[in-house]
N, C-alpha and C positions, 0 to 999 in steps of 0.2 A: 629680913622676913616682907613679904608682900603685902601692902596693906590695901584694903579692898573699900572704896568710897562709897557712898550711898546713891543710888539711881532714884530720881523724884518722877513718880508717874502723877501725871503727864503734865509737864511745862505747859502743853494747850488748854488744860484746866482752866490754870492759873490764868492766862491770856482771854480766855473766855471769860473771867469774871472781871479784871481790869477794865475790859473793852463794854462791858455795861455803865448806864451812864450811872446809876447809882454809887457804884465802886470805885470810879475814875480814880480819885483822889487816893486810892489805896495802892494803884502801880507799883510807885517806888519800891514799897514798903513788900509787896509781894514778889516782886524780883529779887529782893535782897533776902529775902525770906528762901526763897530758891537757890540762890546763890551759896547761902552758907547751908543748908542740907544738901545739896550736891557734892561739898567739898567735908561733908563729915564721915567718920570713923569710926561709929561707936559701937558697942558688941551688944549692949543692951540697952534698958530704959534708965537705969541708974546712972550710966553713963552720960546719956542724954541730959537728964535732969541735972546733973552737977554741971553742965555747958549751959543749961537753959533754967535757972530756978523757978523761974516763973511761968513756965508751962506745966501744965497741969496734967498727970494722968486720969487717963478716962476708963479705963478697962477695957479688954478686947484690943492690945496693945496699941490703942488710940492716945495721942496725946493732943492737948488742946491749947493752942499759941496763940497769942494777943497780936493783933496785929495795928500798928498805925495807932501808939501810945493805948491801948486797950479797947479802941473803938470797933473792931471788927473780932471775929473769931476766925481759926483756921484749925478744923481737927483733921491730924495726917495718920495713916495706921502704917505701924512700922513694922517689918518684915525683916529683922536680923540676920535670917538665915541667908536670905534671898540679897541682902544689901540694898533692900530699896524702902522706899517712902511712897504711900498710896494718899494721895489728896483725897479726902472723903467728904469734907463739907469748907465751904468759906461765907460768911453772912456777918451782918450786924449781930450784936446781943440779942436783939428781939427775935432777929431769926432764931439764933440758936438757942433760946430758950424755950422753943416750940418742938426741938427736938431730944433725941436720949444720943448724948454724944460717945457713948459708947457701942452704940448699934449702927451710926451715921456711916 
C-alpha cells in the first residue's frame, strides 16, 4: 500500500516569519514543526489529534499548534484529500487573540 505524506504549503511563509525580528527565536521550532508535518500520514483530524493531543481543533479543518513552549500559535488548514497543510497564521498569543482561528 502506498502511503501519501503531507505537503506543507509553503515553507517560504514560515521562513518569512522567522526572519522577522520579533519571531527570530521561533525559527528552530518552526523548522521542527515543518519537518514533522512533512512526514505526516494522517487521514483525518482524529488521527492528527491522536498524535498531537495539545493541538486544538478550531473548525473548518483548521488546527492550532502551540509553538515554542506555548509562546506562539500557528494555525494550519488541513486538506486530507489533497494531503496538504496550508499555513494560515503564525503569531504571539496576543496577536492570535485578535483573530477568528476558524476563519484564518
